[in-house]
N, C-alpha and C positions, 0 to 999 in steps of 0.2 A: 692690905687696906686696913687702917685702924678703925676701931669701933666708933670713933667720933666723926668719921667722914660720912657724908650723906651720899648714898648711891645715886648715880645719874639716872634720870628717867629714860625708859627705852625710846629709841628713835622711832618716830612715826613714819610709816611707809607712805601714807597718803595724807595730804593736807586737807583740812576741813574746807568745804566750799565757801567762798566768799560771795554772798548774794550780789547780783548786779542790778542796779537801779538806774536805767538810762534816763538822762535828762531830755526834756522836750526840745526839739530843734526845728527850725524852719529853713527851707531852702529848696532848690530845684530837685535834688535827689530825694529829699523827704517827700515832696509833693508827688514825685514819680512813684514812690513806694505806696503812697496812699491810693493813687489811681490803680496801680496793679492789684493792691489788696482788694479794693472795691470791685474791680472787674472779675478777678478770679473767684472771690467768694460769691459774687452775684451769679456767675456761671454755675458754680457748684450747687448752691442752694435752690436756684430757680429752674434749672434745666429739666428736672423730672416733671415739672408742671406744664411744660410746653406741649401742646397738642398737635398732632399731625394726622390728617385723615388718610387712611390707607384702604378704606372700603369697609363693608359691613362685617367681614370675617377676620379682621386683623386688628391688633391693638392700636389705639390712637395716641399712644404716648410717643413723643418725638424720639427720645433716647431711652431704650429699654433693653436690659439683658434678660431675655425670656428663658430662664433656666428650665422651666417645665417642657417647653417645646424646643429647647436647645438652639435658640437663634438670638441674634443681636440686631436690634433695629436702631438705625441712626438716620433720622429724618426719612429721606426717600431710599436709603440704602438698607438692604437686608442681607445679613451675613449668616450663612448656614454652617453647620459643624464642619463639613468637608472643605469649607473656605476659610479655615483658621489661618491660612497663610496671609490673609489681609491683616489680621491682628499681629502676627509675627512681623510683617513688614512695617507696621506702625511702630512697634517696639524698636525695630532696627533704626527707623528714622529718628525716634526719640534719643537713642543712644548716640547716633551720629550728630544730631543737633546739640547734644550736651558736649560732645567732644569739640564741635565747631565753636560754640560760644566760650568754652573754657580756654581753648587755644587762642581766641581773639581777645577776650575780655576777662579772663580769669574766672573767679567763682561768681560770675554775674547771676547764674541760676540760683545759687545759695542765697545771695543777698537780696533778691527781688521776688522770685517766683516759687521757691521751694515751699511746699505746704507747711513745713516746720517754721519757716520764717514768717509766712503770712499769718498763721494762727498765733504765733508768739507776738507779733505786732499787734494783733487784735486784743490779745489778753493784756498786754502792757498798756494799751489804750484804755481798757476798762480799769486797770489798776490805777493809772494816773487820774482818771476821771473820779474815782471814789476816794483815793488816799492822797492825791496831790502829786506835785512834781517831785523830782529827785530828792531834794533836801527834806521835804515833808515825809517821804517814804523811808528815808534813812532814819529820821528821828522816830518814826513809828516802829521801825524794826528794832531799834535799841530800847524802846520804852517798855515798861512793865505791862503785863496783861491786865488792863483795867477795862471798864465797861466800854469806853470809846474804842479801844483797840479791838475788842471782840466785835463790836457793831460794824466797824469798817471791814474787818477781815471776813466776817460772815456775809456781809453785803457783796464783797468782791467774789467770794467763793460761790455764792448763789448765782451771780451773773455768769461766772465761768461755767458753772454746771449747766445753765441754760444753753450756752454756746455749744458745749459738748453734746448735749442732748439733741440740739438742732443738727449738729454735724453727723451724729450717728443716725438720726432719722433720715436726713437727706441721702445718706449712702444707701440705705435699704430701699428707698423709693426708686432707685435705678433698677431694681430687680422685680418689682411688681407695679401694677397700676397705682400711681401715687394717691389719687383721691380715695380709691377703694381701700388701700392699705392704711391710710390715715384714719378712715372711719373704723376699721377693724382694730387699730391700735387704741383708739380712744374708748371703744366699747369693750376692750379686752377680749376680742375675738380673733386676734392675729395669732399666727403660728408662734410657738415658743422660740423658734430660731430667730424670728424677727426681734423679739424682746432681748434675747441673749446678745445678738449682734449689736443692737443699740446700746446695751449696757457696756459691752467691751469698748466700743468706739467712744462712748461718752467718757469712760474712765481714762482711756489713752489720750484723748484730746485734752482733758483737764490736766492730766499729769505732764504730758509733753509740752503743752503750750503755757501752762501756769506754773508748774513746779520745776521741772527739769530744765526747760528752756535751752540755754547755750550748751548744757552738758550733752544733749542729744547730738548736737553738731560736733562736739569735741570728741566724745567717747563712743557714741553709738553709730554714727554715720561713717561709712568707709570712704566717702568721696574726698574728704580733706587729704587723705593719704594717697589717693589715686591721682589727684589733680596735677601733681608735680610732673607726671609723665605727659600731660597735655599742654604744659606751659613751657615757654622758652624765653629768650631775651627780648623777643618782639611782642610778647603778650602784654597787653595793657591791664594794669591792675592799680589798686589804690596804694599810694606810697607817699612818704614824707621826704621832701627835698631838704635833707639835713645839711647839704652844702650851702643852702640859703638860710636855714633856720638856726644853725649852731654858730657859736655857743649861745645857748638860750639864757635868758635872764629876765627877771621882772623889772629891774630898775632901768629906767630910760633917761635918767638925768645924770649929769656929771661926765667927766672925761672918759670913764670906762664904758659909757653907753655906746660909743662909736665902735667898740670892739665886739659888741653883741650882734647876734643874728636877728632875724625877724621873729623868731618864736619867743613869746613872752612867758612861756611856761604857765599858761592859765588853766591848763588841764581840761579845756573845753572839749577837745577831741576824745579824751578818755571818758569824760562824764556822759557823753552821748552814745558811746559804743555799747551795743547790746551784748557783745561778747566780753566786755570788761577788760580789754587789752589796750595797750598804748602803741599806736601805730608808729610812733617815733622810734620804737625799738627795732624797726625793720620788719621784713616779711615774716609772718607767723602763721602757723597752721590754723589757728583759731579765727583768723580774719576771714569774713565772708564777703568782703568788698561791697558792703551795703552803701558806702560813701557818705554816711551820716557825719563822719568826722570831717569830710570836705566841707559840708554845709556849715558845721560849727566853726571851723577854722576860717573860712571865708568871711563869716560874720564878724569874727574878731579882727581880721585883717582890715576890713572896711572901717571898723571903729577907730583903729589906731593909724589909719592912713597908709597902710602897706599894701602892696599888690596881692591880689588873690592868688591861689594856687600853691600855697606853701605845702598843703596836702592836696593831692590831685591824682587823677588817673594818668599814669605815666608808664612807659616801657623802660625796662632795665637798659636797653640798648642806647637810650638817649642820655643816660647819666653823664658819661664822659663829655658829650657835646655840650650839655647845659653847664657842667662844672667849668668848662672853658669859656663860658659867657655867651654861648649860642642860644638862639631862640627855640622855643618849644616846637617840635616838628608836628605836622598834621597827623592825627591819629589814624587816618585812613591808610597811610603808608605802612603802618604796622598791621592793620587788619587784612589788607590784600597782599598775601604772600603765599608761597606754594602750599604750605600745610592747610591753611584755611580754604584755599581754592579747591584742594583735593577733597576736603571734608564736604564742601558745598556741592561739588560735582557728584560725589557718592550719595549724598542726601537727596539731591534732585533726581538722580537716576532711580533710586528706590521709589521716590514719590511718583515719577512718571510711569514706572513699571506697574505700580499698584493702580494708578488711574486707568491705564490701558487695560489691565486685567479686569478692572471693575466694569468697564463699558463693553468689553468683548465677551464676557462670560455668557454662556447660552441660557436662555430662559427655561429650556427643557433639558433635563439631565437624567441619565439612566445608569444604573450600576448592574452588573451581571456577574454572578459567582457560580461556577459549575458545582454541582453536588457530587462529591467524590466517592460517596459510599451508598450505592455502587456507582462506578463510573458510567455504566450503561446497563440497560435492561433489554433482553431479547423477548419480543412479544410472541404470541402463539402463531402468528402468520409469518414469522421470520423477520419482521421489522425491528429496527434498533431504536431505542428511545433514550435520550439524555435529559436530565433534569437540571434546571438552573434556578437559583435564587435571584429574583429580579426586583430592583427598586426603582420607582419613578418619582421624581420630585415635581410636584405641581406648584409652581411659584405664582399662580394666579389667585385672585380673590374669590374664585368660585370653583365648585366641584366640576371635574371634566372627565370624559372617557378617553382612554388611551389604548390604541390598537397596536398589536405586535405582528411583525411580519419578517420573513427572511428574503423577501423579494418576489416579484411576480413570476419569474421563471425558475424558482427554487423547487427542487424535488422534495423538500422537507415539508412536513405539516407541523403547525404550531397550535398548542392548546394551553389554556390557562386553567390552573387548578380551581375546580368548583364553578366554572363558567361554561356556557354553551358556545361561546365564541372567544377568539383570542383578544379579549378586551379587559381592561382594568379601570374601574372608576376610582379616582383619587380625590379626596376631599380638598377643599381650598387650603392652599399654603401649607401643605403637609407632604410627606413622602409615603407613597403606597408601596407595599411589599407583597409579592406573590410568588408562586412557583410556576415556572414556564416549562412545558414539556415539548421538546423538539424530537420529531420522529422521522427516521429515514427508512423508506420501503426496502424490502429485502433485495430487490433487483437494482438498487442504486449502488454506486461506487462507495459512497460514504458509509454504508452499512458494513462493507467488507474491509475498508481501509482502517489503519490504526487511528489516524488523526486527520480531521478535515477542518480547515479554517472556515468559519462561517461569520456572518455579520447579522446581528439581530437589530431590527429597526423598531422604533416606537414612534407612533404618529399621534399628534394631538387631534382629537376628534372634532374640535371646534375651529381651531385656526389652521390646521393642516401642517403645523410645524413638525419637523422630524429630528430625531437624534438616533445615533447608532452606537453599538458597542461590539467590537471584534472579540471573538472567543473561539474555542475549539470544540468540535464534535467528535466523540470517541466511538469508533466502530469495533467490530469483532476482531479485525485484523486477520482475516482468512483470505 
């Protein structure tokens, strides 16, 4: 290379991000997204403030994750640590539901109910309210940093910050009594963990919803790469009917107009897309099927006197049929198919199982763990004693006595550590733990056998309800 030649700049591995400024659009799908956003945000922000009377000794917050006492309250339902399978079941139902909706309607979760989508919609709404619609925001982005630009940007960031702060605050209200925690936060008496959690969630909400936006969906979220396994040719998704729209063109006068398709290349579908893509380029990983491009295109078609549906929810299986001039098939035929029926059956089975388990679970529960060191003790009179760690869960709103027994005709005697009788008083809505001593007299078979199966009973001293646990009594083996 001669000295007069200019070296080529190094090739960039990553292109700089082009900011996306979606235009405001009206239509059925945009209205549906507004309703979903209002309902989901309302549930998230208001649920910690709903009261539910459980009695004098229990929290009155309807939904509460009580970390101190290791319990979860959901209105009239109370989940204890050993009942975590309910939470696992709900997570399984959520996964099956995601598979079901993706198989039937594509990324409908991403487009309507995903928290990233909901909060991004809210942040864009604030941005449009302060800076104006798409054209105004584009001009502001390209303009120099003068007093007006600083004023608009700082105003927008301040509102975003308030939304992030409310989001972080609402989250921690689920873990403590909301009114009490709010008072402690305001008076600076809350635990440092509360302030730390609020700060982290405030920052992530601000950054994800205001700054990163579509980049979270494209680069951070794994679901766009997984969804392909859930979709097939019957899946209904947002698509462009290129056999009807092409060749596209803006000019509608003259002899060449008859050769053009319905698409007038107005870019309305591109300008409203929150992901900044062109749906006319075919299926793309970035598309979240929010259907705003359908609203925008339908509005244009109505203005130029063309049929709606140039961009629409459509299944790939219908393409050949429609290309041949056939009518659009009912969507229900694509939704009800073996895969979706299987997902629905599995989802319903898990739901029914959890419901049955919820209503048949006993109010009185006991755990028994034999003490292995030593396995038994021989007393001075030749009797053999075993020790057991026993826990009794009192799910009632008052303290109650619980009595232990091995049956009326049992040769064993039962004693509770530190008590004159085989009884344990357990406080309201807690688990009481104690040591239980079971003794077999020297003249009994259990004292001389290696192992004897026994059944330990616990009896509610107020209601008479009973529960039992089967275990083993260890003898001398002589």
